[in-house]
C-alpha positions in Angstrom: 20.7 -8.1 -17.7 18.0 -10.1 -19.7 18.0 -8.8 -23.3 14.9 -10.5 -24.6 12.2 -8.3 -26.0 8.9 -7.6 -24.2 6.8 -10.1 -26.2 9.6 -12.7 -26.3 9.6 -12.9 -22.5 5.9 -13.8 -22.5 6.1 -16.4 -25.3 9.5 -17.9 -24.8 9.8 -20.2 -21.7 13.6 -20.0 -21.7 13.3 -16.2 -21.6 11.0 -16.5 -18.5 13.6 -18.7 -16.9 16.3 -16.1 -17.7 14.2 -13.4 -16.1 13.8 -15.6 -13.0 17.5 -16.2 -12.8 18.2 -12.5 -13.2 16.0 -11.6 -10.3 17.5 -14.3 -8.1 21.0 -13.1 -8.9 20.1 -9.5 -8.2 22.1 -8.4 -5.1 20.6 -4.9 -4.8 17.1 -3.4 -5.0 18.2 -1.6 -8.1 19.3 -4.8 -9.8 16.0 -6.5 -8.9 13.9 -3.6 -10.3 16.0 -3.4 -13.4 15.3 -7.1 -14.2 11.6 -6.5 -13.6 11.7 -3.5 -15.9 12.9 -5.7 -18.8 10.0 -8.0 -18.2 7.5 -5.2 -17.8 8.2 -3.8 -21.3 5.8 -6.4 -22.8 2.8 -4.1 -22.2 4.7 -1.7 -22.4 4.9 -0.7 -18.7 7.6 0.9 -16.6 8.5 -0.2 -13.1 7.5 2.3 -10.5 9.1 0.5 -7.5 8.4 -1.6 -4.5 7.4 -0.8 -0.9 7.6 -3.0 2.2 4.6 -2.4 4.5 4.5 -3.0 8.3 3.3 -6.4 9.5 0.1 -4.8 10.9 -2.0 -2.2 9.3 0.7 0.3 10.1 1.1 3.8 8.9 2.1 4.4 5.2 3.6 7.8 6.2 6.2 6.2 8.4 7.9 4.4 5.5 11.2 5.8 4.3 12.8 5.9 0.8 15.7 3.4 0.3 14.8 1.6 3.5 11.2 0.5 3.0 10.5 2.1 -0.5 12.6 1.6 -3.6 12.0 3.5 -6.8 13.1 2.5 -10.3 15.1 4.9 -12.3 12.3 5.2 -14.9 10.1 7.1 -12.4 9.7 10.8 -13.6 11.9 13.2 -11.7 10.0 15.2 -9.1 7.0 12.9 -8.8 8.2 11.1 -5.6 9.1 14.3 -3.8 5.7 15.9 -4.3 3.9 12.6 -3.6 5.8 12.0 -0.4 5.0 15.5 0.9 1.3 15.1 0.2 0.9 11.6 1.6 2.1 12.8 5.0 -0.9 15.1 5.1 -3.6 13.4 3.0 -5.2 9.9 2.6 -4.2 7.9 -0.5 -7.2 5.6 -1.5 -4.9 3.4 -3.5 -3.0 2.3 -0.4 -6.2 1.2 1.2 -7.0 -0.9 -1.9 -3.6 -2.4 -1.8 -3.9 -3.5 1.9 -7.2 -5.2 1.1 -6.5 -6.8 -2.2 -4.7 -10.0 -3.1 -4.4 -9.5 -6.9 -3.2 -6.7 -9.1 -5.4 -3.7 -10.0 -5.0 -0.5 -12.0 -5.5 3.0 -10.9 -8.3 3.3 -13.5 -10.1 0.4 -11.8 -9.4 2.0 -8.3 -11.0 5.3 -9.4 -13.9 3.5 -11.0 -14.6 1.5 -7.8 -13.9 4.2 -5.2 -15.0 7.3 -7.2 -12.8 9.7 -5.3 -13.8 13.3 -5.1 -12.2 16.5 -4.0 -9.0 16.1 -2.0 -9.0 12.3 -2.4 -8.1 12.7 -6.1 -4.7 14.2 -5.2 -2.6 11.1 -5.9 -3.9 10.9 -9.5 -3.5 14.6 -10.1 0.1 14.6 -8.9 0.9 11.6 -11.0 -0.7 13.1 -14.1 1.4 16.3 -13.6 4.5 14.1 -14.2 3.2 12.1 -17.1 2.0 9.1 -15.1 -1.5 8.3 -16.6 -2.1 4.9 -15.0 -0.4 2.2 -12.9 -0.8 -1.4 -12.1 -0.4 -2.1 -8.3 0.5 -5.6 -7.3 0.0 -6.5 -3.6 2.3 -9.3 -2.5 1.4 -11.3 0.7 -0.1 -8.2 2.3 3.6 -7.3 3.0 4.8 -5.7 -0.2 3.4 -3.5 -2.9 5.1 -3.6 -6.3 3.8 -1.1 -8.9 4.2 -0.5 -12.6 3.3 2.8 -14.3 2.2 3.8 -17.8 2.0 6.9 -19.9 -1.5 6.0 -21.1 -4.6 4.5 -19.4 -4.4 0.7 -19.2 -7.2 -1.2 -21.0 -7.7 -4.2 -23.1 -4.0 -4.8 -23.7 -3.7 -5.8 -20.0 -5.2 -9.2 -20.5 -6.0 -11.6 -17.6 -3.0 -13.8 -18.6 -0.6 -10.8 -18.8 -1.9 -9.4 -15.5 -1.2 -12.8 -13.9 2.3 -12.8 -15.3 3.0 -9.3 -14.1 1.6 -10.2 -10.6 3.9 -13.3 -10.5 6.9 -11.3 -11.6 6.1 -8.7 -8.9 5.8 -11.5 -6.3 9.2 -13.0 -7.3 10.8 -9.5 -7.1 9.3 -8.8 -3.7 10.6 -12.2 -2.4 14.1 -11.4 -3.6 14.0 -7.9 -2.0 12.9 -9.5 1.3 15.9 -11.9 1.0 18.6 -9.3 0.3 17.5 -6.5 2.7 18.4 -6.7 6.3 15.4 -5.6 8.4 15.5 -5.3 12.2 12.8 -7.3 14.1 9.7 -5.1 14.2 7.9 -4.2 17.3 4.4 -5.6 17.9 1.9 -3.5 15.9 -0.3 -3.6 18.9 2.2 -1.6 21.0 -0.7 0.7 21.8 -2.6 -1.1 24.5 -6.2 0.0 25.3 -8.0 -1.4 28.3 -11.2 -3.5 27.8 -13.3 -0.5 28.9 -11.5 1.9 26.5 -12.1 -0.6 23.6 -15.7 -1.0 24.6 -16.5 2.7 24.4 -14.7 3.0 21.1 -16.6 0.1 19.7 -19.8 1.7 20.7 -18.6 5.0 19.3 -17.8 3.3 15.9 -21.5 2.1 15.9 -22.8 5.6 16.3 -23.7 5.4 20.0 -23.8 8.6 22.0 -22.0 9.0 25.3 -25.4 8.6 27.1 -26.2 5.4 25.2 -22.7 4.0 25.8 -23.0 4.7 29.5 -26.4 2.9 29.8 -25.2 -0.1 27.7 -22.0 -0.5 29.8 -23.6 0.3 33.1 -21.2 3.1 33.9 -21.5 6.9 34.3 -21.3 9.3 31.4 -18.2 11.0 32.9 -16.5 7.6 33.1 -17.3 7.0 29.4 -15.8 10.4 28.6 -12.7 9.6 30.6 -12.2 6.3 28.8 -12.6 8.1 25.4 -10.1 10.8 26.4 -7.5 8.2 27.5 -8.0 6.2 24.3 -7.6 9.4 22.2 -4.3 10.1 23.9 -3.0 6.6 23.4 -3.9 6.6 19.8 -2.8 10.2 19.2 -6.3 10.9 17.9 -7.8 14.4 17.5 -11.3 13.5 18.7 -13.6 10.6 19.5 -14.4 9.8 15.9 -10.7 9.8 15.0 -10.0 7.5 17.9 -12.6 5.0 16.8 -11.3 5.0 13.3 -7.7 4.5 14.5 -8.8 1.5 16.6 -10.5 0.0 13.6 -7.5 0.7 11.3 -5.2 -1.1 13.9 -7.7 -4.0 14.0 -8.2 -3.4 17.8 -12.0 -3.4 17.4 -14.1 -5.1 14.7 
């Protein structure tokens, strides 16, 4: 394993090369994350882990530990179990940010931007319970998320140059993980197929149109609109019309 200190890895080019070689030689997810951990001590940060997302928007709740998600040994005991239980029931705003971003961002920045209230604060409350005060999330190619965690809020010490280096290190680690892991070909994310009429009524629903308005705009009866909505709900496993429209947008089936 690379033995260079945190700051040496940033200042010393040979040490950066050594880090790269260590990641490339890593034959297991644990070895890759251990090499990244040595590099991350420059802030200092700890490596939280890496997650491989579905090709499409997908469902974060469908991912499994040690198949799609890999945690570093520095992660506090108990945190993942509680987080995994909660994320199956509640929305994590940080995941939405990761799917839309191309560069690294901290949890502090996410909270400042999204200003979560009530139940949407749960990921941060759970993390704080286990001593995780902040994290740096690095999206990689809209396919991987690599995250670092800290025991204190991240601020000025996370300079643009250092952030770029941590993002690059995360990208290299994600690339190596993709190489060493054997994933079966994934089914088309659009395996749920809605008819043109079903998509049309959901698009109008997403724009706030009532059933009566949708019927007039599409030139069909109100019962027909309700029938299309009901069929779309069933295909999308949605609880109601609003949920169906939201799922269609999330799956990029309607703009």
